[in-house]
C-alpha positions in Angstrom: 0.1 -0.1 0.0 1.2 3.8 -0.7 2.0 4.7 2.9 3.2 1.2 4.6 6.8 2.4 4.5 6.2 6.1 5.7 4.5 4.3 8.8 7.1 1.3 9.3 9.5 2.0 12.3 11.2 -1.3 13.2 12.7 -1.8 9.9 14.4 1.5 10.0 15.7 1.3 13.7 18.9 -0.7 14.7 17.8 -3.8 16.6 14.4 -2.6 16.3 12.3 -6.1 16.3 14.2 -6.8 19.6 12.6 -3.9 21.6 9.1 -5.3 22.5 10.8 -8.2 24.4 13.0 -5.6 26.2 10.2 -3.6 27.1 8.5 -6.6 28.4 11.4 -7.8 30.4 11.9 -4.4 31.9 8.0 -4.2 32.7 8.1 -7.1 34.4 10.8 -6.6 36.8 9.6 -3.2 37.7 6.3 -4.7 38.7 8.0 -7.3 40.9 9.9 -4.6 42.6 6.8 -2.7 43.4 5.3 -5.3 45.4 1.8 -4.4 46.9 2.1 -1.0 45.4 1.2 -2.3 41.9 -2.4 -2.9 41.8 -3.2 -4.6 38.8 -6.2 -5.4 36.9 -8.7 -2.7 37.9 -11.8 -2.9 35.8 -13.2 0.2 34.2 -15.7 -1.7 31.8 -17.2 -4.8 30.7 -15.1 -5.8 27.8 -12.1 -8.2 28.4 -9.5 -5.8 27.9 -11.5 -2.7 29.8 -8.9 -2.6 33.2 -5.9 -0.6 34.2 -3.1 -1.1 36.3 -2.1 1.6 39.3 1.1 2.3 40.6 1.5 4.3 43.5 4.5 6.1 45.1 5.4 5.3 48.9 3.6 8.5 50.0 0.3 10.4 49.2 0.1 10.8 45.5 0.3 14.2 44.2 -1.9 13.4 41.4 -1.9 10.6 38.7 -0.2 10.0 35.6 -2.4 8.0 32.9 -0.2 6.3 30.4 -1.5 5.0 26.9 0.3 2.5 25.0 0.7 2.4 21.3 1.1 -0.3 18.7 -1.0 1.1 15.6 -4.4 0.1 17.8 -3.6 -3.5 16.9 -1.0 -4.9 19.4 0.8 -4.5 23.0 -0.8 -3.8 26.2 0.1 -1.6 29.4 2.1 -4.5 30.9 4.6 -4.3 28.1 5.4 -0.5 29.6 5.0 -0.8 33.2 8.6 0.4 33.7 7.8 4.0 32.2 5.9 4.7 35.6 9.1 5.1 37.2 9.8 8.6 36.4 6.3 9.9 37.7 6.7 7.7 41.0 10.1 9.3 41.7 8.3 12.6 41.8 5.3 11.5 43.9 3.0 11.0 41.5 0.6 7.7 41.1 0.6 6.2 37.7 -2.2 4.6 35.8 -2.0 2.5 32.4 -5.2 1.4 30.9 -5.8 -1.4 28.3 -8.2 -1.4 25.7 -9.9 -3.4 23.1 -7.4 -4.0 19.9 -8.4 -3.9 16.4 -9.8 -5.7 14.8 -12.0 -6.4 17.4 -12.8 -3.0 17.7 -12.6 0.2 15.6 -10.6 3.5 16.5 -13.9 5.5 17.6 -14.7 2.5 19.9 -11.1 2.6 21.4 -11.4 5.9 22.0 -14.5 5.9 24.2 -13.0 2.9 25.9 -10.2 5.4 26.9 -12.7 8.0 28.0 -14.4 5.5 30.2 -11.0 4.4 31.5 -10.2 8.1 32.3 -13.4 8.6 34.2 -12.8 5.3 36.4 -9.1 6.6 37.0 -10.1 10.0 37.9 -12.8 8.6 40.5 -10.1 5.9 42.1 -7.5 8.8 42.4 -7.5 12.3 43.7 -5.9 15.4 42.6 -4.6 16.6 38.9 -4.5 14.1 35.9 -1.6 14.2 33.6 -2.2 12.4 30.3 0.8 10.9 28.1 0.9 8.6 25.4 3.0 7.2 22.5 2.2 6.7 18.9 -1.3 5.1 18.9 -1.7 6.1 22.3 -0.3 9.4 21.6 -3.5 9.9 19.1 -5.6 8.6 22.3 -4.8 10.8 24.9 -4.9 13.7 22.3 -8.4 12.6 21.7 -9.3 13.3 25.0 -8.1 17.1 24.7 -10.4 17.3 21.7 -13.5 19.6 22.4 -15.9 17.0 20.8 -15.2 13.9 23.1 -17.9 14.0 26.1 -16.1 13.4 29.4 -17.6 14.2 32.8 -17.9 17.5 33.4 -16.0 17.2 36.9 -13.1 15.6 35.3 -11.9 18.3 32.9 -10.9 20.8 35.0 -8.4 18.0 36.7 -6.5 17.5 33.5 -3.5 19.4 34.0 -1.4 18.4 30.8 -1.4 16.1 27.8 1.7 15.0 26.4 1.3 13.0 23.1 4.4 11.4 22.3 4.9 10.8 18.5 1.2 10.9 18.2 -0.6 9.8 15.0 -2.7 13.2 14.8 -4.2 12.8 11.3 -5.3 9.5 10.4 -6.5 10.0 7.0 -3.0 8.4 5.4 -3.5 5.3 7.2 -6.3 4.3 4.9 -3.7 3.5 2.4 -1.9 1.3 4.4 -1.9 -2.6 4.9 -2.7 -2.3 8.3 -6.0 -0.7 7.4 -7.4 -4.3 6.5 -7.8 -4.5 10.6 -8.2 -0.9 11.7 -11.2 -0.5 8.9 -11.0 3.2 8.8 -12.8 4.9 6.2 -12.9 8.5 5.3 -15.4 9.8 7.8 -13.8 7.9 10.9 -10.3 9.0 9.8 -11.7 12.6 9.7 -13.9 12.1 12.9 -10.6 10.4 15.2 -8.1 12.8 13.8 -6.9 15.4 16.7 -5.3 17.6 13.9 -8.7 18.0 12.0 -10.7 18.8 15.5 -10.5 21.6 17.8 -9.1 21.4 21.5 -10.9 21.7 24.8 -10.9 25.5 25.5 -7.9 26.0 28.4 -6.5 22.7 27.7 -2.7 22.1 28.0 -0.9 20.3 25.3 2.9 19.6 25.0 3.7 17.5 21.7 6.9 15.5 21.9 8.8 13.2 19.2 12.1 12.1 18.3 14.3 14.0 16.1 15.5 10.6 14.3 11.7 9.6 13.7 10.2 8.6 10.3 9.4 11.7 8.5 5.8 10.9 8.9 5.8 11.0 12.4 7.6 14.2 12.4 5.0 15.5 10.4 2.1 14.1 12.5 3.6 15.9 15.7 4.1 19.3 13.9 0.4 18.8 12.4 -0.9 18.5 15.7 1.0 21.4 17.3 0.1 23.9 14.4 -3.7 23.1 14.5 -3.9 23.1 18.6 -1.2 26.1 18.8 0.7 24.2 21.3 4.6 23.4 21.7 6.3 20.5 19.9 9.6 19.3 21.3 11.9 17.5 18.7 14.1 15.7 21.2 17.4 15.2 19.2 18.6 11.6 18.5 15.4 10.2 19.7 13.9 7.6 17.4 10.4 6.0 17.5 11.3 3.2 20.2 13.4 5.1 22.5 11.8 8.7 22.5 9.6 7.3 25.3 12.3 6.4 27.7 12.6 9.4 29.3 9.4 8.7 31.3 11.9 6.3 33.3 13.5 9.0 35.0 12.2 11.9 37.2 14.5 14.4 35.8 14.1 13.9 32.2 12.9 16.6 30.2 10.0 14.3 28.8 8.7 13.8 32.7 9.1 17.4 33.4 7.1 18.2 30.3 4.3 16.2 31.6 4.4 17.1 35.4 6.7 20.0 35.7 
């Protein structure tokens, strides 16, 4: 398909195919080390993958970071990325990581609705501000939470302190012409309705887009499209590619963590 190469990542990253196994190993070790401060499988809905994991710091949390995983809405789960909660916990924030139904079992609009329900459940379970981060397809999903058309509980919206889409997919129309669309089943109407770059942001929402400087040109373009559409800052992190750009979330002092929670 015309845009397959544009959105391929592993083929253009040295050792790219090894990253998923490394993520899963680091995530499992992180959960094991956290012990009872890792609360796993909390439900937010009836579908099989309607659950979230919640990691808490030793002290009373200052707020909660919500991290939404990527994988083109087709693969992975939050337990491949548990270790990315480390930076937030070190800063005294809790971190929630929701699962969601994957395509082709669910279309992207339905996945967006699931994340909205997850966010409401996380907000009910955790006090204080919420800071949303997501990577790739997860970047799309957290950006959707910042779009004005999405219905969220009125009491939840003022608690959203910051949204940081990392390497987000913000304009879904090119994905129609990729082979993965056999499973995504995007058509022109859904692609437009689910593209944050084509939607107005919520008034007053604070968004900071993050992308790696060594990413595929399509992802640099997707990040800049969202930044331009929403008039928000875009940080291009030098030397980072699509798979290592999220590593800053592991460190309390990393610029990515600072962009998310200050």
